Residue, then its C-alpha position, 0 to 999 in steps of 0.5 A: x500500500x502506498x502512503x499518501x500525504x495531504x497538501x497540508x501535511x506536506x506544507x507543514x513539513x516544509x514550514x517546519x524545515x523538515x528535509x523534503x525531496x519532491x519528485x514531479x512525475x508529470x510531463x515536461x510541459x506540465x512542469x514548465x507550466x507550474x511546479x513545486x519549488x525544488x522538485x525533480x522532474x522525472x516523468x512517470x513513463x521515464x521513471x524506471x530507466x531514470x530511477x538512479x537519478x533519484x537521490x534523496x538526502x538521508x532522512x528526507x520525506x520523499x514525495x511524488x506528485x502529479x496533476x491530481x494524484x493518480x500518476x504519483x500513486x503509480x510512481x510511489x509504488x514503482x519506486x518501492x518495487x525498485x528499492x526506494x521504500x517510503x515514497x509518499x504520493x501527494x493526495x490530489x496532486x498539484x491541483x489540490x496544492x494550488x487550491x488548498x495551499x498556494x492559490x497563486x499557482x496556476x491551475x490547468 
């Protein structure tokens, strides 16, 4: 089972200064339109061959996100199978983030 984190829980972790490692699994055009600061873009369809690029610092909260939270669930499960356990999926994706946390981010 994949762990999901709410936008509020993620925002609270960031505000508290906890180490967070964000993986954006959307398409490049989506990332260019809007992205969470500091996130690493690895589209879901490239995740298997690019998994070695994902190098979170020790103790970091690792969170995959997408538009609405569906692709990130798949990404978290895939990364778990590839040996990176404990990856959370952002519930509702960046769309929920823009609605609940930062309304200045464009929605699409």
